[in-house]
N, C-alpha and C positions, 0 to 999 in steps of 0.2 A: 499456508495459504488455504487448508484444509476449512474451512469453515465459511468464510466466503465464498470461495470456490463452489460450493456444493451450493450454499443459497441459490449463487447464481444459476447455478443449469438446475434448480426447481424451478424457477421460474423461468427460463426460458424451456421447459420442456412444458411447462404449464400454457405458457402461448405457441407448443408444438413444432422449436429452432430448433437446428444444431448451436450447441455452444460456438462459436466460433476463433476456438484455440484448441492445442494438444494438450492431451493430457500432461507430458516433460513440458506443457509452455508457462505450466501455469506459477508465477512466480508474486510476491506482493514489498509491499514497504519492508517486512525486518529480510527481507532476500539482500535488501540493498544496506541496509544500515549494518547487516553482519558484513556485508561486505568491505563495506566504507569508513561504516563508524561513523563518527561525529566528524563532522567538515567542519565546522569551524563551531566557539563556544556558545551553542544558539541555548541561550536559557529556559527551562517551560518552566512556564511562568503563564500556561490554563489551569483552567480548576480542574482538582483532582477528581476524575469518577464520570468527564460528562465530555459522550461520546465524540458529541459535535467540536469541544473544543480541542479534545485530541485527535481530531482526525485531521483538523485544521493546522493546530503543529502537524503533526506528522508533515502530511503535505512542505509546510514552507522549508521541512530538514531534507523531504526530498526534492523539491527546487535546488535545493544545498548542492546535494547532490550530483542529482545529473549536471548544476554548472559547476561540477570539481571534474566530472567525467568529462565535460565537452570540454573543460580550459586548453 
């Protein structure tokens, strides 16, 4: 999560605001993916190396993980 969090910290500082999370609380999609793996046979159907498509696929996978956790 370090790349994304660094970008968020940068923009918070530009707005002269404190980040609303503690350093130890930094997590991202990869954290849950490593802990729970694939929750279904969800095929990767997005275009390769398309940031928006990758983010949408990750969101769908994350929703599946959260549904698995909350089941």
